[in-house]
C-alpha positions as CSV (number, residue, x, y, z in Angstrom):
1,M,90.8,122.3,107.5
2,I,93.1,121.3,104.6
3,A,96.0,123.0,106.3
4,A,95.3,121.2,109.6
5,S,95.2,117.9,107.8
6,R,98.4,118.6,106.0
7,R,100.1,119.5,109.3
8,W,98.8,116.3,110.9
9,V,100.1,114.2,108.0
10,R,103.5,115.9,108.2
11,R,103.7,115.3,112.0
12,N,102.8,111.6,111.6
13,R,104.7,110.9,108.4
14,T,107.0,108.3,109.9
15,N,104.1,106.4,111.6
16,L,102.1,106.5,108.5
17,A,105.0,105.1,106.4
18,I,105.6,102.4,109.0
19,G,101.9,101.4,109.0
20,A,101.8,101.3,105.2
21,G,105.0,99.2,105.1
22,V,103.5,96.7,107.7
23,I,100.3,96.5,105.7
24,G,102.2,95.9,102.5
25,V,104.5,93.3,103.9
26,G,101.4,91.6,105.5
27,Y,99.7,91.6,102.1
28,L,102.7,90.1,100.3
29,A,103.2,87.4,103.0
30,G,99.5,86.5,102.7
31,Q,99.7,86.2,98.9
32,Y,102.8,84.0,99.2
33,V,101.1,81.7,101.7
34,L,98.0,81.5,99.6
35,G,100.1,80.7,96.5
36,K,101.9,77.9,98.4
37,I,98.6,76.4,99.6
38,Q,97.2,76.5,96.1
39,E,100.4,74.8,94.8
40,A,100.0,72.1,97.5
41,R,96.4,71.5,96.6
42,Q,97.2,71.2,92.9
43,R,100.1,68.8,93.6
44,M,97.9,66.6,95.8
45,S,95.2,66.6,93.1
46,E,97.6,65.7,90.4
47,D,99.1,62.9,92.6
48,R,95.6,61.5,93.3
49,V,94.8,61.5,89.6
50,A,98.1,59.8,88.7
51,K,97.5,57.2,91.4
52,E,93.9,56.5,90.1
53,K,95.2,56.3,86.6
54,Y,97.4,53.2,87.5
55,V,94.9,51.5,89.8
56,F,92.7,49.1,87.7
57,P,89.3,48.3,89.1
58,R,88.5,44.6,89.5
59,S,86.1,43.2,87.0
60,S,83.6,40.4,87.5
61,V,85.9,38.2,85.3
62,D,88.8,38.6,87.8
63,E,86.5,37.7,90.8
64,N,85.3,34.5,89.1
65,R,88.9,33.3,88.7
66,L,89.5,33.5,92.5
């Protein structure tokens, strides 16, 4: 059984290596994309906070002057 498995792995070594490479590249590409999405979310959040920081709400005093 072990000898048969060993022969099968040796016969399919190239295909197994290609499959492992494709899976590895897919994983790395997915991690890259997820990192870019996370950076974009963080940047949008920081921009929103910065924008809110400089927008002053109107108070009732300002409305009475109008």
